[in-house]
C-alpha positions in Angstrom: 9.5 4.9 -20.2 6.2 6.4 -18.9 6.1 3.8 -16.1 9.5 4.8 -14.9 8.6 8.5 -14.9 5.5 7.6 -12.9 7.7 5.7 -10.4 10.1 8.7 -10.0 7.3 11.2 -9.5 5.2 9.2 -7.1 8.3 8.5 -5.0 10.2 11.8 -5.3 7.5 14.5 -5.8 4.1 12.9 -5.0 2.4 16.2 -4.1 3.6 18.2 -7.1 0.5 19.7 -8.6 -2.3 22.2 -7.7 -5.4 22.4 -5.6 -8.4 22.7 -8.0 -11.3 21.9 -5.7 -9.3 18.7 -4.8 -5.6 18.2 -5.0 -4.6 17.2 -8.6 -1.0 16.0 -8.8 1.2 15.0 -11.7 1.7 11.6 -10.1 -2.1 10.9 -10.2 -2.3 11.7 -14.0 0.9 9.6 -14.6 -0.7 6.8 -12.6 -3.7 6.7 -15.0 -1.6 6.7 -18.1 0.8 4.1 -16.7 -2.1 1.9 -15.6 -3.6 2.0 -19.1 -0.2 1.2 -20.7 0.3 -2.0 -18.5 -3.3 -2.9 -18.0 -2.6 -6.5 -19.1 -0.3 -7.0 -16.2 -2.9 -6.2 -13.5 -5.0 -9.3 -13.5 -2.0 -11.8 -13.8 -0.3 -9.9 -11.0 -3.3 -10.3 -8.7 -3.7 -13.9 -9.7 0.0 -14.6 -9.0 -0.5 -13.7 -5.3 -2.6 -16.3 -3.6 -5.8 -14.8 -2.2 -5.1 -11.3 -3.4 -7.8 -11.2 -6.2 -10.5 -12.5 -3.8 -9.5 -10.0 -1.1 -9.5 -7.1 -3.5 -12.9 -8.1 -5.0 -14.4 -8.3 -1.5 -13.0 -5.0 -0.5 -14.0 -3.1 -3.7 -17.5 -4.6 -3.6 -18.0 -3.5 0.1 -16.6 0.0 -0.7 -18.9 0.5 -3.8 -21.9 -0.8 -1.9 -21.3 1.6 0.9 -20.8 4.4 -1.6 -24.3 3.7 -3.2 -25.9 4.0 0.2 -24.2 7.3 0.9 -24.9 9.0 -2.5 -27.2 11.6 -1.0 -24.6 13.2 1.3 -21.3 12.7 -0.4 -18.4 15.3 -0.1 -15.6 15.8 -2.6 -13.2 14.5 0.1 -15.1 11.3 0.5 -15.3 10.6 -3.2 -11.5 11.2 -3.5 -10.8 8.9 -0.6 -12.9 6.1 -2.2 -11.1 6.5 -5.5 -7.7 6.3 -3.7 -8.4 3.2 -1.8 -9.9 1.2 -4.6 -7.5 2.4 -7.4 -4.2 2.3 -5.5 -3.8 -1.5 -5.3 -3.9 -1.6 -9.1 -0.4 -0.1 -9.0 0.7 -3.7 -8.4 0.4 -4.2 -12.2 2.7 -1.2 -12.9 5.4 -2.5 -10.6 5.1 -5.9 -12.1 5.8 -4.5 -15.6 9.2 -2.9 -14.8 12.8 -4.1 -15.0 13.8 -4.7 -11.4 17.3 -3.3 -11.5 16.3 0.0 -13.2 13.3 0.4 -10.8 15.5 -0.1 -7.8 18.0 2.5 -9.1 15.1 5.0 -9.4 13.9 4.0 -5.9 17.4 4.7 -4.5 17.7 8.0 -6.3 14.2 9.1 -5.0 15.1 8.3 -1.4 18.3 10.4 -1.7 16.3 13.3 -3.0 13.5 13.0 -0.4 16.0 12.4 2.5 18.3 15.2 1.5 15.3 17.6 1.2 14.1 16.6 4.7 17.6 17.5 6.0 17.5 20.8 4.2 14.0 21.5 5.7 15.5 20.8 9.2 18.4 23.1 8.7 16.8 26.0 6.7 13.1 25.7 7.6 10.1 24.0 6.1 8.3 27.1 4.7 11.5 28.8 3.7 12.6 25.9 1.5 9.2 25.0 0.1 8.6 25.2 -3.6 4.8 25.6 -4.4 3.5 23.1 -6.9 6.7 21.0 -6.6 7.4 20.0 -3.0 3.8 20.6 -2.0 0.5 21.1 -3.8 0.1 24.6 -5.0 -2.9 26.3 -3.4 -2.5 24.5 0.0 -0.9 25.8 3.2 2.0 23.7 4.2 2.0 25.2 7.7 -1.5 23.9 8.2 -0.6 20.3 7.5 -0.4 17.8 10.5 3.3 18.2 11.0 3.2 20.1 14.3 4.3 23.3 12.7 5.5 25.9 15.3 5.3 23.3 18.2 9.0 22.3 18.2 11.4 24.1 20.6 13.2 25.4 17.5 10.0 27.1 16.3 9.9 24.7 13.3 7.7 21.6 13.0 7.8 18.3 14.9 7.8 16.4 11.6 9.9 17.0 8.5 7.5 16.2 5.7 10.0 16.4 2.9 8.1 16.3 -0.4 5.2 14.4 1.1 3.5 17.3 2.9 3.1 15.0 5.9 5.7 13.4 8.1 3.8 10.2 8.4 3.6 9.7 4.6 7.3 10.4 4.3 8.1 8.0 7.1 6.1 5.2 5.5 8.1 5.7 2.2 11.4 5.5 4.0 10.3 2.4 6.0 9.2 0.6 2.8 12.3 1.5 0.8 15.2 1.0 3.2 14.7 -2.9 3.6 14.2 -3.3 -0.1 17.4 -1.5 -0.9 19.2 -3.4 1.8 18.2 -6.6 0.0 19.4 -5.2 -3.4 22.7 -6.3 -5.0 23.5 -3.5 -7.5 25.1 -4.3 -10.9 28.1 -2.0 -10.5 30.2 -0.2 -7.9 28.6 3.1 -8.9 25.2 1.9 -8.0 26.6 0.2 -4.8 27.6 3.7 -3.8 24.1 5.0 -4.7 22.6 2.2 -2.5 24.8 3.2 0.5 24.0 6.9 0.1 20.3 6.3 -0.3 20.0 4.1 2.8 22.0 6.7 4.8 19.7 9.5 3.8 16.7 7.3 4.2 17.6 6.6 7.8 18.2 10.4 8.4 14.8 11.1 6.8 13.1 8.5 8.9 14.4 10.0 12.1 13.4 13.5 10.9 9.9 12.4 9.8 8.7 12.5 13.4 6.2 9.7 12.7 6.0 7.6 15.8 3.5 5.2 14.1 6.2 4.0 11.7 9.4 4.7 13.8 8.3 2.6 16.7 7.7 -0.6 14.7 10.8 0.0 12.6 12.9 0.2 15.7 11.3 -2.9 17.1 12.0 -4.9 13.9 15.5 -3.4 13.6 17.2 -6.5 15.2 15.4 -8.8 12.6 16.5 -6.4 9.8 20.1 -6.5 10.9 20.0 -10.3 11.3 18.7 -10.8 7.8 21.3 -8.4 6.3 24.0 -10.4 8.1 22.5 -13.7 6.8 22.9 -12.4 3.2 26.7 -12.0 3.6 29.5 -14.6 3.4 31.4 -15.4 6.6 34.2 -12.8 6.1 31.7 -10.1 5.4 29.6 -11.2 8.3 32.6 -10.6 10.6 33.2 -7.3 9.0 29.5 -6.3 9.3 29.3 -7.2 13.0 32.6 -5.4 13.7 31.4 -2.2 12.0 28.1 -2.5 13.8 29.7 -2.8 17.2 32.1 0.0 16.5 29.4 2.4 15.3 27.2 1.4 18.3 30.1 2.2 20.7 30.7 5.6 19.0 27.0 6.4 19.1 26.8 5.6 22.9 29.9 7.7 23.6 28.4 10.6 21.6 25.1 10.3 23.4 26.8 10.3 26.8 29.1 13.3 26.0 27.1 15.5 23.7 24.6 18.1 24.8 22.8 18.3 21.4 19.5 20.1 20.8 18.7 17.8 17.9 19.1 14.7 20.1 16.9 16.3 22.7 14.2 16.9 20.1 14.4 13.2 19.0 14.1 12.1 22.6 11.2 14.4 23.3 9.4 13.3 20.1 9.9 9.6 20.1 10.2 8.7 23.8 8.9 11.4 26.1 5.8 12.2 24.1 5.0 8.5 23.6 5.3 7.7 27.3 3.5 10.8 28.4 0.5 10.4 26.0 -1.3 7.0 26.6 -4.0 8.1 24.1 -1.6 7.9 21.1 -2.3 11.5 20.0 -6.0 11.0 20.8 -6.4 7.9 18.7 -7.6 5.7 21.6 -10.1 8.3 22.4 -11.3 8.2 18.8 -11.8 4.5 19.0 -13.7 4.7 22.3 -16.1 7.3 20.9 -16.6 5.4 17.6 -17.5 2.1 19.4 -19.6 3.9 21.9 -21.6 5.4 19.0 -22.0 1.9 17.5 -23.2 0.6 20.9 -26.1 3.1 20.9 -27.5 1.8 17.6 -30.8 -0.1 17.4 -31.3 -3.4 15.6 -31.6 -2.2 12.0 -29.1 0.6 12.4 -26.6 -1.9 13.9 -27.2 -4.3 11.0 -26.5 -1.5 8.6 -23.3 -0.7 10.4 -22.1 -4.3 10.2 -22.9 -4.7 6.5 -22.0 -1.3 5.0 -20.8 0.9 7.8 -22.3 4.0 9.4 -23.7 6.9 7.3 -20.7 8.8 6.2 -22.1 12.2 7.5 -22.4 10.7 11.0 -18.8 9.4 11.3 -16.5 11.4 13.5 -12.7 11.6 13.1 -11.2 8.1 13.3 -7.9 6.8 12.0 -6.3 3.5 11.3 -7.7 0.2 10.0 -10.7 0.5 12.3 -11.9 3.4 10.1 -12.6 0.9 7.3 -15.0 -0.9 9.6 -17.0 2.3 10.2 -16.9 3.5 6.6 -17.4 0.2 4.7 -18.7 -2.4 7.2 -17.3 -5.7 8.4 -16.8 -7.1 4.8 -14.9 -4.0 3.8 -12.7 -4.2 6.9 -12.0 -7.9 6.4 -11.3 -7.4 2.7 -8.8 -4.6 3.3 -7.1 -6.5 6.1 -6.7 -9.6 3.9 -5.6 -7.4 1.0 -2.7 -6.2 3.0 -1.9 -9.6 4.7 -1.9 -11.7 1.5 0.4 -9.1 -0.1 2.8 -9.1 2.8 2.9 -12.9 3.0 3.7 -13.2 -0.7 6.6 -10.8 -0.3 7.8 -12.6 2.8 7.9 -15.9 0.9 10.1 -14.3 -1.8 12.2 -11.7 0.1 12.1 -11.8 3.9 14.4 -8.8 4.3 12.2 -6.6 2.1 9.1 -7.8 3.9 10.2 -6.1 7.1 9.3 -2.7 5.7 5.8 -3.9 4.6 5.2 -5.4 8.1 6.2 -2.1 9.7 3.9 -0.2 7.4 1.0 -2.6 8.2 1.5 -2.0 11.9 1.5 1.8 11.2 -1.8 1.4 9.3 -3.4 0.0 12.5 -3.3 3.5 14.1 -2.6 5.8 11.1 -4.9 6.7 8.3 -2.3 7.5 5.7 -3.6 4.7 3.4 -6.5 7.0 2.6 -4.2 9.6 0.9 -1.9 9.2 -2.1 0.7 8.0 -2.5 1.1 5.7 0.5 -1.1 2.8 -0.6 0.0 3.3 -4.2 3.7 3.0 -3.2 2.8 -0.1 -1.1 1.3 -2.0 -4.0 3.7 -0.7 -6.6 6.7 -2.1 -4.7 4.7 -5.3 -4.0 4.3 -5.8 -7.7 8.0 -5.2 -8.3 8.9 -7.8 -5.6 6.4 -10.5 -6.6 7.0 -10.5 -10.4 8.4 -13.6 -11.9 12.1 -14.2 -10.8 12.3 -10.8 -9.2 14.3 -12.1 -6.2 17.0 -13.4 -8.5 17.4 -10.0 -10.3 17.5 -8.2 -6.9 20.2 -10.3 -5.4 22.3 -11.0 -8.5 22.2 -7.5 -10.0 20.7 -8.8 -13.3 18.9 -6.5 -15.7 17.4 -8.7 -18.3 13.9 -8.3 -19.8 11.2 -9.7 -17.6 10.3 -13.3 -18.5 6.5 -13.8 -18.2 5.3 -17.2 -17.1 1.8 -18.4 -17.7 -0.5 -18.5 -14.7 -1.8 -22.1 -14.0 
């Protein structure tokens, strides 16, 4: 039961808690207890995915070695970041321990809650509807988060963070969950309705998240997503699916041509106009240029240190995305983290191509976005990976089964 409570909290209210020097959330404490409860599932889970154990070992070794060389000038933020990136992949063991059908029901319910709350934020206002200690961490200022507060034409934010405090974090959750739920065959008509409602509000939440780093790859992969959904259906339902898709597309085009809607204008401004008018990607390319220019000025020994364990942490400027692991942990940390993500995605792709679309989109987002350094993004990624790579998980997802999980020995 504790593991399911952890799942609900980390998906629905990941920032519920208080700022006590560092943010301490209920989901973090539940993660520790859940991990202790299913600790015997972690190593078999890592061994079940080819290359995952080696990738994780390489990454953790590089991170800890870099940490040792930076002990003299550590900040609380840096310690927290290290704990997040090395502990979050262990959530794979928690996901592996759960009943697939029940876990997917909780995932669907969580997406309804998060998506509905994002819509309420859009209508009534972010600060107005915020609940300290529940929808955001008590002691923090929600308006100071990177959501573009006060920058929208409506006076609100550019990004609706829902219960994630950050539009990017919320967007990554939607992008992971939508394809997984599309691949799910619920066990009853009641849960089929829950599936439809959750996907609907997940799509609304994704639009409102304002996260271009996840929205752009999600749109690019949308055609593959729809093709895989169609492939799952029988011939009659395929015809019905294509007919509904064409009808809804036609309605959408007519609406876009006839409506003079401020909300649509905001979406256009955020996702198209701002993207085309800002070649730096919100300053990210400038970050990369400055970081590599700094590396080019290093002498022989300093450059060797940079390659092996990264730059001194007190000398690193702001840099986001996967490249940040190179500058923080060196080339082995960068390769280890890259392989950690790739081996996980490949294992999911072998089992469930439709669900893998979300993981691929999140991987693309990670290239330019540093959300993996903050909970619960990386935790959610590996929790769902564990759920999808457990023994016979695909059969339970597609057939609506809900039997106890059968464990097979690892050879």
